[in-house]
PLY file of the C-alpha trace (Angstrom):
ply
format ascii 1.0
element vertex 426
property float x
property float y
property float z
element edge 425
property int vertex1
property int vertex2
end_header
29.67 162.15 188.69
32.32 164.71 187.67
31.20 168.31 187.45
32.53 170.47 184.61
33.00 174.13 185.50
32.86 176.23 182.34
33.96 179.76 181.53
30.98 181.93 182.54
29.70 184.93 180.60
30.53 187.71 183.04
29.42 190.62 180.83
27.23 191.22 177.79
30.22 191.71 175.49
32.36 188.85 176.84
33.28 186.16 174.31
36.27 184.59 176.03
38.45 184.95 179.12
42.17 184.53 179.74
43.51 182.35 182.55
45.78 184.57 184.65
46.45 182.25 187.56
45.38 178.87 188.91
44.95 178.61 192.68
44.62 174.80 192.54
46.33 171.89 190.83
45.10 168.50 189.66
44.54 166.23 192.64
43.86 169.07 195.10
40.83 168.83 197.38
38.59 171.90 197.12
35.64 173.18 199.12
32.66 175.26 198.04
33.65 178.95 197.99
37.38 178.24 197.59
39.14 180.33 194.89
39.92 178.24 191.81
41.21 180.55 189.10
41.78 184.21 188.25
40.27 185.12 184.89
40.82 188.29 182.83
37.70 189.26 180.90
37.20 192.10 178.45
36.36 194.39 181.38
38.11 193.25 184.55
40.06 190.52 186.35
37.82 188.20 188.37
38.57 185.41 190.83
36.22 182.47 190.21
35.29 180.37 193.23
34.29 176.72 193.38
30.59 175.97 193.61
31.18 172.35 194.69
33.17 170.24 197.15
35.46 167.60 195.68
38.81 166.92 194.06
40.31 168.65 191.02
40.33 165.92 188.37
41.54 167.97 185.38
42.42 171.50 184.38
41.06 172.40 180.95
43.51 175.21 180.19
46.91 176.52 181.16
47.91 179.92 182.46
47.84 182.38 179.56
45.27 180.42 177.53
42.16 182.12 176.19
39.03 180.11 176.98
35.77 180.65 175.11
32.58 181.25 177.05
31.09 177.82 177.76
34.39 175.93 177.45
35.47 173.70 180.35
37.95 175.34 182.71
38.21 172.65 185.38
36.57 169.32 186.27
35.77 168.46 189.89
34.65 165.08 191.24
35.54 162.25 193.61
39.19 161.08 193.88
40.04 158.63 191.12
36.83 159.29 189.21
37.15 159.12 185.42
36.87 162.37 183.48
34.39 162.21 180.60
34.77 163.72 177.17
33.82 167.41 177.00
31.74 166.76 173.88
31.15 169.67 171.56
32.05 172.38 174.03
34.29 175.15 172.66
37.95 174.64 173.42
40.63 176.74 175.00
43.09 178.46 172.69
46.67 178.86 173.81
48.13 182.32 174.12
50.71 181.47 171.49
47.95 180.90 168.94
48.64 177.17 168.58
46.17 174.33 168.68
44.06 173.98 171.80
45.36 171.76 174.55
43.47 168.42 174.61
41.11 167.96 177.52
41.97 165.22 179.99
39.98 162.04 179.29
39.82 158.58 180.76
41.81 155.95 178.82
39.99 152.72 177.85
41.19 149.56 179.57
43.96 147.73 177.79
47.42 146.28 178.24
49.67 148.19 180.56
51.93 150.64 178.81
55.68 150.17 179.17
57.25 152.34 181.84
58.59 155.66 180.56
62.34 155.99 180.10
64.29 157.31 183.02
64.34 161.08 183.19
67.71 162.71 182.47
69.56 164.07 185.48
68.56 167.59 186.41
70.82 170.37 185.12
73.29 171.99 187.42
71.79 174.58 189.71
72.02 178.11 188.35
70.81 181.53 189.32
67.04 181.78 189.90
64.85 183.15 187.18
64.31 186.88 187.80
60.56 186.66 187.39
57.75 184.13 187.32
55.86 184.22 184.02
52.68 182.68 182.78
52.60 180.34 179.80
51.87 183.31 177.55
54.92 185.24 178.73
52.86 187.60 180.92
54.50 188.56 184.19
52.39 187.52 187.18
51.58 190.69 189.10
48.66 192.13 191.01
46.65 194.88 189.27
47.82 197.37 191.89
51.46 196.39 191.28
50.99 196.91 187.53
49.53 200.36 188.03
52.29 201.46 190.41
54.95 200.00 188.11
53.58 202.04 185.21
53.55 205.20 187.34
57.11 204.68 188.61
58.57 203.40 185.33
59.52 199.98 186.77
59.87 197.03 184.37
57.93 194.12 185.90
60.01 191.63 183.94
63.07 192.47 186.08
61.42 191.80 189.45
61.37 188.74 191.69
57.85 188.35 193.06
57.38 187.82 196.78
53.61 187.29 196.63
51.66 184.02 196.41
53.12 181.66 193.82
55.82 184.19 192.98
53.42 186.98 192.05
54.82 190.51 191.92
53.11 192.68 194.53
53.17 196.37 195.43
56.08 196.03 197.87
58.28 194.46 195.15
57.64 197.38 192.78
58.23 200.06 195.41
61.42 198.35 196.61
62.75 198.23 193.06
61.87 201.89 192.51
63.76 202.90 195.66
66.77 200.88 194.54
66.77 202.51 191.10
66.64 205.96 192.69
69.61 205.08 194.91
71.81 203.71 192.13
70.77 206.31 189.58
69.85 203.74 186.95
68.02 205.26 184.01
66.45 204.11 180.81
68.79 202.61 178.20
69.97 204.92 175.43
68.52 204.46 171.96
70.36 202.02 169.75
73.05 203.67 167.67
72.67 203.82 163.91
68.86 203.86 163.87
66.73 206.91 163.24
64.05 206.03 165.82
65.92 203.71 168.11
65.11 200.03 168.52
61.29 199.67 168.46
59.48 197.70 171.13
56.07 196.09 170.79
53.37 196.11 173.43
50.47 193.69 173.05
47.01 194.98 173.88
45.34 193.63 177.00
41.92 192.06 176.61
40.33 195.25 177.92
42.28 197.37 175.41
41.30 195.01 172.59
37.64 195.39 173.54
37.89 199.18 173.70
39.62 199.31 170.31
37.03 197.03 168.72
34.01 198.85 170.15
35.29 202.34 169.36
36.16 201.33 165.78
32.69 199.79 165.48
31.13 203.01 166.77
32.97 205.24 164.31
32.24 202.89 161.41
28.54 202.24 162.08
27.06 205.10 164.14
25.98 208.23 162.17
26.59 210.66 165.02
26.23 214.42 165.30
27.22 216.81 168.09
25.52 219.61 169.98
27.45 222.07 172.15
26.42 224.34 175.00
28.13 226.64 177.50
26.56 226.38 180.96
26.77 229.03 183.68
27.80 227.15 186.85
27.63 230.12 189.25
24.81 228.65 191.33
26.37 225.16 191.41
29.66 226.63 192.69
27.79 228.58 195.38
25.71 225.57 196.44
28.79 223.36 196.67
30.52 225.95 198.88
27.53 225.88 201.22
27.71 222.08 201.33
31.40 222.27 202.15
30.50 224.06 205.38
28.47 221.08 206.63
30.41 218.10 205.24
34.02 217.12 204.61
33.06 215.27 201.40
30.79 217.56 199.38
29.63 216.30 195.97
32.04 217.02 193.14
31.03 219.08 190.13
30.84 215.84 188.18
28.35 214.50 190.74
26.13 217.51 190.04
26.37 216.72 186.32
25.47 213.06 186.87
22.40 213.99 188.92
21.27 216.68 186.46
21.77 214.37 183.48
19.87 211.56 185.21
16.86 213.80 185.89
16.92 215.07 182.30
17.18 211.50 180.98
14.05 210.58 182.93
12.20 213.37 181.13
13.65 212.48 177.71
13.62 208.66 177.65
14.78 208.36 174.06
18.17 209.89 175.03
18.30 207.13 177.67
17.53 204.48 175.04
19.45 202.58 172.39
19.40 201.66 168.72
19.68 197.91 168.27
18.85 195.59 165.37
16.81 198.12 163.45
14.67 199.24 166.39
14.63 201.40 169.51
15.12 200.06 173.01
13.61 202.04 175.88
14.97 201.31 179.34
13.03 201.44 182.59
16.07 202.52 184.64
18.44 205.46 184.35
21.96 204.05 184.82
24.73 206.57 184.19
28.21 205.36 183.26
31.13 207.59 184.32
34.41 207.31 182.42
37.41 206.66 184.69
41.02 206.55 183.49
42.63 203.21 184.37
46.11 201.94 183.57
46.43 202.26 179.77
42.66 202.06 179.34
39.36 203.85 179.88
36.84 202.10 182.11
33.20 203.14 182.51
31.62 201.92 185.78
27.92 202.44 186.34
25.90 204.43 188.87
22.60 202.56 188.85
19.28 204.40 189.25
21.06 207.75 189.36
17.78 209.63 188.93
16.48 208.37 192.29
19.68 208.86 194.29
20.70 211.90 196.31
23.76 213.95 195.43
25.51 212.51 198.49
24.80 208.93 197.39
26.02 209.65 193.87
29.24 211.17 195.22
29.94 208.22 197.54
29.27 205.65 194.82
31.40 207.53 192.28
34.37 207.69 194.70
34.05 203.98 195.49
33.89 203.00 191.82
36.89 205.18 190.90
38.93 203.62 193.71
38.01 200.11 192.55
39.04 200.95 188.98
42.43 202.23 190.12
43.26 199.32 192.45
42.01 196.72 189.97
39.12 195.38 192.10
36.34 196.55 189.76
33.95 193.73 188.75
32.04 193.07 185.52
28.80 193.82 187.39
30.11 197.33 188.14
30.85 197.87 184.44
27.61 196.60 182.93
24.13 198.00 182.52
24.77 201.68 181.78
22.17 203.43 179.62
24.02 206.75 179.13
27.66 207.83 179.57
29.47 210.92 180.82
33.14 211.58 180.06
34.76 214.45 181.98
38.24 215.71 181.03
37.84 219.07 182.69
40.26 218.18 185.48
43.02 218.04 182.85
42.33 221.59 181.65
40.56 220.52 178.47
38.01 223.19 177.47
35.89 220.91 175.26
36.20 217.69 173.28
34.27 215.13 171.26
33.50 211.78 172.87
32.83 208.50 171.02
29.40 206.96 171.58
29.45 203.60 173.34
27.11 201.41 171.22
24.25 200.71 171.49
23.70 203.78 173.70
21.99 206.73 172.04
24.33 209.44 173.31
27.35 210.43 175.41
28.05 213.72 177.20
31.58 215.19 177.07
32.40 217.68 179.85
35.14 220.30 179.63
36.89 222.36 182.30
35.12 224.63 184.78
36.76 228.04 184.66
36.02 231.76 184.65
34.97 232.98 181.21
33.49 236.24 179.90
29.69 236.19 179.91
27.24 238.84 178.71
25.00 240.02 181.57
22.02 241.82 180.06
20.68 242.80 183.50
23.54 245.25 184.10
23.92 247.65 181.12
26.77 249.43 182.89
28.81 246.21 183.06
27.47 244.00 180.27
30.45 241.60 180.27
31.34 239.79 183.50
33.50 236.79 184.45
31.56 233.72 185.57
32.40 230.03 186.07
31.18 228.09 183.05
31.65 224.70 181.46
31.38 223.53 177.87
29.23 220.46 177.25
29.27 218.43 174.02
26.47 215.93 173.44
27.23 213.29 170.78
24.02 211.68 169.49
23.24 208.62 167.35
21.20 210.12 164.51
19.35 206.83 164.00
17.47 207.30 167.27
17.95 211.00 168.13
17.35 214.05 165.96
18.69 217.54 166.45
15.60 218.78 168.30
15.73 215.78 170.69
19.31 216.49 171.68
18.73 220.25 171.88
15.77 219.86 174.24
17.79 217.52 176.45
20.67 220.02 176.63
18.25 222.86 177.37
16.80 220.93 180.32
20.31 220.13 181.52
21.09 223.86 181.44
17.98 224.67 183.51
18.89 222.11 186.17
22.50 223.28 186.48
21.73 226.99 186.47
19.09 226.45 189.20
20.63 223.48 191.05
18.28 223.60 194.04
16.09 221.27 191.93
18.83 218.63 192.27
18.22 218.51 196.04
14.50 217.73 195.81
0 1
1 2
2 3
3 4
4 5
5 6
6 7
7 8
8 9
9 10
10 11
11 12
12 13
13 14
14 15
15 16
16 17
17 18
18 19
19 20
20 21
21 22
22 23
23 24
24 25
25 26
26 27
27 28
28 29
29 30
30 31
31 32
32 33
33 34
34 35
35 36
36 37
37 38
38 39
39 40
40 41
41 42
42 43
43 44
44 45
45 46
46 47
47 48
48 49
49 50
50 51
51 52
52 53
53 54
54 55
55 56
56 57
57 58
58 59
59 60
60 61
61 62
62 63
63 64
64 65
65 66
66 67
67 68
68 69
69 70
70 71
71 72
72 73
73 74
74 75
75 76
76 77
77 78
78 79
79 80
80 81
81 82
82 83
83 84
84 85
85 86
86 87
87 88
88 89
89 90
90 91
91 92
92 93
93 94
94 95
95 96
96 97
97 98
98 99
99 100
100 101
101 102
102 103
103 104
104 105
105 106
106 107
107 108
108 109
109 110
110 111
111 112
112 113
113 114
114 115
115 116
116 117
117 118
118 119
119 120
120 121
121 122
122 123
123 124
124 125
125 126
126 127
127 128
128 129
129 130
130 131
131 132
132 133
133 134
134 135
135 136
136 137
137 138
138 139
139 140
140 141
141 142
142 143
143 144
144 145
145 146
146 147
147 148
148 149
149 150
150 151
151 152
152 153
153 154
154 155
155 156
156 157
157 158
158 159
159 160
160 161
161 162
162 163
163 164
164 165
165 166
166 167
167 168
168 169
169 170
170 171
171 172
172 173
173 174
174 175
175 176
176 177
177 178
178 179
179 180
180 181
181 182
182 183
183 184
184 185
185 186
186 187
187 188
188 189
189 190
190 191
191 192
192 193
193 194
194 195
195 196
196 197
197 198
198 199
199 200
200 201
201 202
202 203
203 204
204 205
205 206
206 207
207 208
208 209
209 210
210 211
211 212
212 213
213 214
214 215
215 216
216 217
217 218
218 219
219 220
220 221
221 222
222 223
223 224
224 225
225 226
226 227
227 228
228 229
229 230
230 231
231 232
232 233
233 234
234 235
235 236
236 237
237 238
238 239
239 240
240 241
241 242
242 243
243 244
244 245
245 246
246 247
247 248
248 249
249 250
250 251
251 252
252 253
253 254
254 255
255 256
256 257
257 258
258 259
259 260
260 261
261 262
262 263
263 264
264 265
265 266
266 267
267 268
268 269
269 270
270 271
271 272
272 273
273 274
274 275
275 276
276 277
277 278
278 279
279 280
280 281
281 282
282 283
283 284
284 285
285 286
286 287
287 288
288 289
289 290
290 291
291 292
292 293
293 294
294 295
295 296
296 297
297 298
298 299
299 300
300 301
301 302
302 303
303 304
304 305
305 306
306 307
307 308
308 309
309 310
310 311
311 312
312 313
313 314
314 315
315 316
316 317
317 318
318 319
319 320
320 321
321 322
322 323
323 324
324 325
325 326
326 327
327 328
328 329
329 330
330 331
331 332
332 333
333 334
334 335
335 336
336 337
337 338
338 339
339 340
340 341
341 342
342 343
343 344
344 345
345 346
346 347
347 348
348 349
349 350
350 351
351 352
352 353
353 354
354 355
355 356
356 357
357 358
358 359
359 360
360 361
361 362
362 363
363 364
364 365
365 366
366 367
367 368
368 369
369 370
370 371
371 372
372 373
373 374
374 375
375 376
376 377
377 378
378 379
379 380
380 381
381 382
382 383
383 384
384 385
385 386
386 387
387 388
388 389
389 390
390 391
391 392
392 393
393 394
394 395
395 396
396 397
397 398
398 399
399 400
400 401
401 402
402 403
403 404
404 405
405 406
406 407
407 408
408 409
409 410
410 411
411 412
412 413
413 414
414 415
415 416
416 417
417 418
418 419
419 420
420 421
421 422
422 423
423 424
424 425
């Protein structure tokens, strides 16, 4: 009996996925564990593997189509087996916005159809197409190639892919960049006679669409307020210098913040909770999401059970997650399940900023730059103002679940842990 493989729900917020690339065609024999299709979700690109042995009887969508969760992607069975009707399952929607492609079905027996007319002779051979595109006009390229192309200013549409099935890979981008540097090619000049030049339009990726929707929802529905604090990081800086003497990979300052926040969240569970459907949700785990800048997007992978992990473990996990975000190998499992978020822009020299709460979480912590600032030292009347390393923290809170005193107590505990960081080692 044919087996229908449907679009899985790979994250809590996923409603549909986009077919980026098929690794099989109709009639191909497949084995369990063999890659079938690459799917772009609202959080990451995922390769879906076959769970059955058999033959590909029908593909339910084309490259570039958006497929709803639960809709049939591919049907696998025995060679020559008839493909049944998909019933009331949701259908795939083409990238062009047209009607969904009909699913392959078995035709009822009847008189033989007349043979199709002879195909016209093929056109004369011409120059090869410069790039292989999906049905939706999207250039086939690996996530790493897209990131490098954006960094080097290379237009993927001008490249000939040398990867599998004509996919643009890193080597193609770097080769093009070297050629552009040699020939001195630059960006085209703005069109004459227009005040702003000829505009170009860039469609949002599925991840960007999700970010835009969720942030707009947050601003429109969450009555948030902010609390700010300046934290003296003198002891954290000193402790990290001591760690540097015994390890080549000491925890970063952000790792100290993750650990301190996780311990404070364990003591103030409502900050680790959520407002959902008119009630409070209290979570049994402390899972801290850390914002990482990806190509044209902001991705928040999760450090699970951060309150029970050592500083070294948190640092190793954070480095691994950041590397996976940047090379495009991050998975939906890495991006789900966070109960609190931290966004750090201090490395860009930003002193302080306001972060947008990620619903349904109760709060998000925005971290500014660590730098020397004047601080009043009451213990030395002769030199009451001294320079010390400090950071500015901004805690945005959902007022439906947190009140001012709740957030203030959480920030006060965070201050205690960072100003006496030996507690983070226990």
